MARBA-998240 format. One record per residue: residue number from 1; residue in three letters; x, y, z of N, C-alpha, C, O in turn. Coordinates in nm, 2 decimals, always signed. Each point is the difference from the previous one (the first is absolute). Layout:
<sites>
nr,rest,npx,npy,npz,capx,capy,capz,cpx,cpy,cpz,opx,opy,opz
NUM,ala,X,Y,Z,X,Y,Z,X,Y,Z,X,Y,Z
...
</sites>
This chain:
<sites>
nr,rest,npx,npy,npz,capx,capy,capz,cpx,cpy,cpz,opx,opy,opz
1,met,-1.39,-1.36,-3.02,+0.05,+0.13,-0.01,+0.05,+0.05,+0.14,-0.07,-0.03,+0.10
2,lys,+0.18,+0.10,-0.10,+0.05,+0.06,+0.13,-0.07,+0.13,+0.03,-0.03,+0.08,-0.09
3,gly,+0.01,-0.05,+0.22,-0.05,+0.12,+0.04,+0.11,+0.07,+0.09,+0.06,-0.06,+0.08
4,phe,-0.05,+0.19,-0.10,+0.10,+0.08,+0.08,-0.08,+0.10,+0.09,-0.09,+0.07,-0.05
5,leu,+0.13,-0.07,+0.17,-0.06,+0.10,+0.10,+0.08,+0.13,-0.01,+0.12,+0.00,+0.04
6,ser,-0.18,+0.10,-0.08,+0.07,+0.13,-0.04,+0.03,+0.09,+0.12,+0.09,+0.08,+0.00
7,asp,-0.17,-0.09,+0.11,+0.01,+0.09,+0.11,-0.05,-0.06,+0.13,-0.03,-0.12,+0.00
8,gly,+0.03,+0.19,+0.11,-0.05,-0.05,+0.12,+0.11,-0.08,+0.07,+0.12,-0.01,-0.04
9,pro,-0.15,-0.06,+0.15,+0.10,-0.07,+0.08,+0.06,-0.12,-0.07,+0.11,-0.05,+0.04
10,ala,-0.18,-0.01,-0.14,+0.06,-0.11,-0.07,+0.05,+0.03,-0.14,+0.02,-0.08,-0.08
11,ala,+0.02,+0.21,+0.06,+0.04,+0.05,-0.13,+0.12,-0.08,-0.04,+0.09,-0.04,+0.07
12,gly,-0.09,+0.00,-0.20,+0.11,-0.07,-0.06,-0.02,-0.15,+0.00,+0.07,-0.07,-0.07
13,gln,-0.17,+0.02,+0.14,-0.02,-0.15,+0.00,-0.07,-0.04,-0.13,-0.07,+0.08,-0.06
14,val,+0.10,-0.20,+0.03,-0.06,-0.06,-0.12,-0.10,-0.11,+0.04,+0.04,-0.08,+0.09
15,ile,-0.16,+0.08,-0.14,-0.10,-0.10,+0.03,-0.05,-0.07,-0.12,+0.03,+0.05,-0.12
16,glu,-0.10,-0.15,+0.13,-0.06,-0.07,-0.11,-0.14,+0.06,-0.03,-0.09,-0.01,+0.09
17,ala,+0.08,+0.08,-0.20,-0.13,+0.07,-0.03,-0.09,-0.09,-0.08,-0.12,+0.03,-0.02
18,gly,+0.16,-0.15,-0.03,-0.08,-0.09,-0.07,+0.00,+0.04,-0.15,+0.03,+0.11,-0.04
19,asp,-0.05,-0.21,-0.04,-0.02,+0.03,-0.15,-0.14,+0.03,-0.02,-0.09,-0.04,+0.08
20,pro,+0.06,+0.11,-0.19,-0.14,+0.05,-0.01,-0.10,-0.10,+0.04,+0.00,-0.12,-0.04
21,pro,-0.10,+0.16,+0.13,-0.01,+0.14,+0.05,+0.10,+0.03,+0.11,+0.03,-0.08,+0.09
22,val,+0.02,+0.20,-0.09,+0.10,+0.05,+0.10,-0.08,+0.04,+0.12,-0.11,+0.06,-0.01
23,arg,+0.16,-0.09,+0.13,-0.06,+0.04,+0.12,-0.01,+0.15,+0.02,+0.10,+0.07,-0.02
24,arg,-0.22,-0.02,+0.05,-0.02,+0.14,+0.02,+0.06,+0.06,+0.13,+0.03,+0.11,+0.00
25,gly,-0.03,-0.20,+0.10,+0.05,+0.05,+0.13,+0.07,-0.12,+0.07,-0.03,-0.11,-0.02
26,val,+0.12,+0.15,+0.11,+0.07,-0.10,+0.08,+0.01,+0.05,+0.14,+0.00,+0.12,+0.03
27,leu,+0.01,-0.21,+0.07,+0.04,+0.03,+0.14,+0.14,-0.05,+0.02,+0.03,-0.11,-0.03
28,val,+0.04,+0.19,+0.10,+0.14,-0.03,+0.04,+0.01,+0.00,+0.15,-0.03,+0.11,+0.06
29,leu,+0.07,-0.22,+0.00,+0.01,+0.00,+0.14,+0.13,+0.06,+0.05,+0.10,+0.01,-0.08
30,asp,-0.09,+0.02,+0.21,+0.13,+0.05,+0.05,+0.10,-0.11,+0.00,-0.03,-0.11,-0.03
31,asp,+0.15,+0.14,+0.08,+0.11,-0.09,+0.00,-0.03,-0.12,+0.09,+0.05,-0.11,-0.03
32,gly,-0.13,+0.13,+0.13,-0.03,-0.11,+0.10,-0.09,-0.10,-0.06,+0.00,-0.12,+0.04
33,gly,-0.07,+0.15,-0.15,-0.09,-0.09,-0.06,-0.13,-0.03,+0.07,-0.08,-0.09,-0.04
34,phe,+0.05,+0.16,+0.14,-0.12,-0.02,+0.08,-0.12,+0.09,-0.04,-0.11,-0.02,+0.04
35,gly,+0.14,+0.13,-0.12,-0.10,+0.08,-0.05,-0.04,+0.12,+0.09,-0.10,+0.07,-0.03
36,glu,+0.18,-0.05,+0.14,-0.03,+0.12,+0.08,+0.01,+0.13,-0.07,-0.06,+0.10,+0.03
37,gln,+0.15,-0.10,-0.13,+0.02,+0.12,-0.08,-0.01,-0.04,-0.15,+0.10,+0.00,-0.07
38,ala,-0.22,-0.04,+0.02,-0.02,-0.03,-0.14,-0.02,+0.13,-0.07,-0.06,+0.10,+0.05
39,his,+0.11,-0.10,-0.18,-0.02,+0.12,-0.08,-0.06,-0.04,-0.13,+0.02,-0.11,-0.06
40,arg,-0.11,+0.19,+0.01,-0.07,-0.02,-0.13,+0.06,+0.07,-0.11,+0.04,+0.12,+0.01
41,tyr,-0.02,-0.18,-0.12,+0.06,+0.05,-0.12,-0.10,-0.01,-0.12,-0.07,-0.11,-0.01
42,tyr,+0.06,+0.21,-0.07,-0.09,+0.00,-0.11,+0.07,+0.00,-0.14,+0.10,+0.07,-0.01
43,leu,-0.15,-0.14,-0.09,+0.06,+0.00,-0.13,-0.01,+0.14,-0.06,-0.11,+0.06,+0.00
44,ser,+0.22,+0.00,-0.04,+0.00,+0.13,-0.06,+0.04,+0.00,-0.15,-0.03,+0.09,-0.07
45,ala,+0.11,-0.19,+0.03,+0.04,+0.00,-0.14,+0.04,-0.14,-0.04,+0.05,-0.08,+0.08
46,val,-0.06,+0.05,-0.21,+0.04,-0.13,-0.05,+0.07,+0.03,-0.14,-0.05,+0.07,-0.08
47,asp,+0.17,-0.13,+0.07,+0.07,+0.01,-0.13,+0.08,-0.13,-0.03,-0.02,-0.09,+0.07
48,thr,+0.10,+0.09,-0.16,+0.07,-0.12,-0.04,+0.10,-0.05,+0.11,+0.04,-0.12,+0.00
49,ser,+0.01,+0.21,+0.08,+0.09,-0.04,+0.11,-0.07,-0.05,+0.12,+0.06,-0.06,+0.09
50,gly,-0.19,+0.08,-0.08,-0.07,-0.05,+0.12,-0.11,+0.09,+0.05,-0.03,+0.10,-0.07
51,ala,-0.02,-0.13,+0.18,-0.11,+0.09,+0.06,+0.06,+0.08,+0.11,+0.10,-0.04,+0.07
52,val,-0.15,+0.16,-0.05,+0.05,+0.09,+0.10,-0.12,+0.03,+0.10,-0.11,+0.03,-0.04
53,tyr,+0.14,-0.05,+0.17,-0.10,+0.02,+0.11,+0.05,+0.12,+0.08,+0.11,+0.02,+0.04
54,thr,-0.21,+0.07,+0.00,+0.03,+0.11,+0.09,-0.07,-0.03,+0.14,-0.10,-0.07,+0.01
55,his,+0.16,+0.13,+0.09,-0.05,-0.02,+0.14,-0.13,+0.06,+0.02,-0.03,+0.12,-0.04
56,gly,-0.06,-0.19,+0.10,-0.14,+0.05,+0.03,-0.03,+0.02,+0.14,-0.11,+0.04,+0.04
57,gly,+0.21,-0.07,+0.05,-0.02,+0.02,+0.14,+0.01,-0.13,+0.09,+0.01,-0.11,-0.06
58,val,-0.02,+0.14,+0.19,+0.00,-0.11,+0.09,-0.14,-0.07,+0.01,-0.10,+0.07,+0.00
59,val,+0.10,-0.20,+0.01,-0.12,-0.07,+0.02,-0.04,-0.01,+0.14,+0.09,-0.04,+0.08
60,pro,-0.20,+0.09,-0.03,-0.04,-0.01,+0.14,+0.00,-0.14,+0.05,-0.05,-0.09,-0.06
61,trp,+0.12,+0.06,+0.17,+0.01,-0.13,+0.06,-0.01,+0.01,+0.15,+0.07,+0.08,+0.05
62,pro,-0.14,-0.16,+0.01,-0.09,-0.10,-0.05,-0.12,+0.06,-0.07,-0.03,+0.12,+0.02
63,pro,-0.04,-0.20,-0.10,-0.12,+0.05,-0.08,-0.10,+0.07,+0.09,-0.07,+0.09,-0.04
64,glu,+0.06,-0.13,+0.17,-0.10,+0.06,+0.09,+0.03,+0.14,+0.03,-0.09,+0.08,+0.04
65,ala,+0.21,-0.03,-0.07,+0.04,+0.13,+0.03,-0.05,+0.10,-0.11,+0.00,+0.12,+0.02
66,gly,-0.06,-0.17,-0.13,-0.05,+0.08,-0.10,-0.13,+0.06,+0.04,-0.05,-0.02,+0.10
67,pro,-0.01,+0.11,-0.19,-0.13,+0.06,+0.03,-0.11,-0.10,+0.01,+0.00,-0.10,-0.07
68,his,-0.09,+0.12,+0.16,-0.11,-0.09,+0.03,-0.10,+0.00,-0.12,-0.03,+0.11,-0.06
69,val,-0.01,-0.23,+0.02,-0.10,-0.01,-0.11,-0.13,-0.05,+0.05,+0.00,-0.11,+0.06
70,asp,-0.11,+0.18,-0.08,-0.13,-0.05,+0.05,-0.06,-0.07,-0.12,-0.06,+0.06,-0.09
71,arg,+0.07,-0.19,+0.09,-0.04,-0.09,-0.11,-0.15,+0.01,-0.02,-0.05,-0.01,-0.12
72,gln,-0.03,+0.03,+0.22,-0.14,+0.01,-0.01,-0.04,+0.12,-0.08,-0.08,+0.00,-0.09
73,ala,+0.15,+0.11,+0.12,-0.03,+0.13,-0.07,+0.04,-0.01,-0.15,-0.06,+0.05,-0.09
74,ala,+0.18,-0.12,+0.07,+0.05,-0.01,-0.14,-0.09,-0.09,-0.08,-0.01,+0.03,-0.12
75,asp,-0.05,-0.13,+0.18,-0.08,-0.09,-0.08,-0.14,+0.06,-0.03,-0.06,-0.03,-0.10
76,ser,+0.02,+0.13,+0.18,-0.14,+0.06,-0.03,+0.00,+0.11,-0.10,-0.10,+0.04,-0.04
77,glu,+0.22,+0.00,-0.01,+0.00,+0.11,-0.10,-0.03,-0.05,-0.14,+0.00,+0.07,-0.09
</sites>
């Protein structure tokens, strides 16, 4: 099944969404292909013509730039 990116910087692109089960989310890299500007897209609709994905925002890169996670505290809950 084909997936269509409806908005965001990659609007209009067609991706492979897979046949059931359809992928719920995809990452789209920038034109350079190195991932410095990756964007997340989420499944918003599925019909007979394909799947539609909407822009979910920029993926923080590198991963270390994201919020700090204290694994010890998370494990103790």
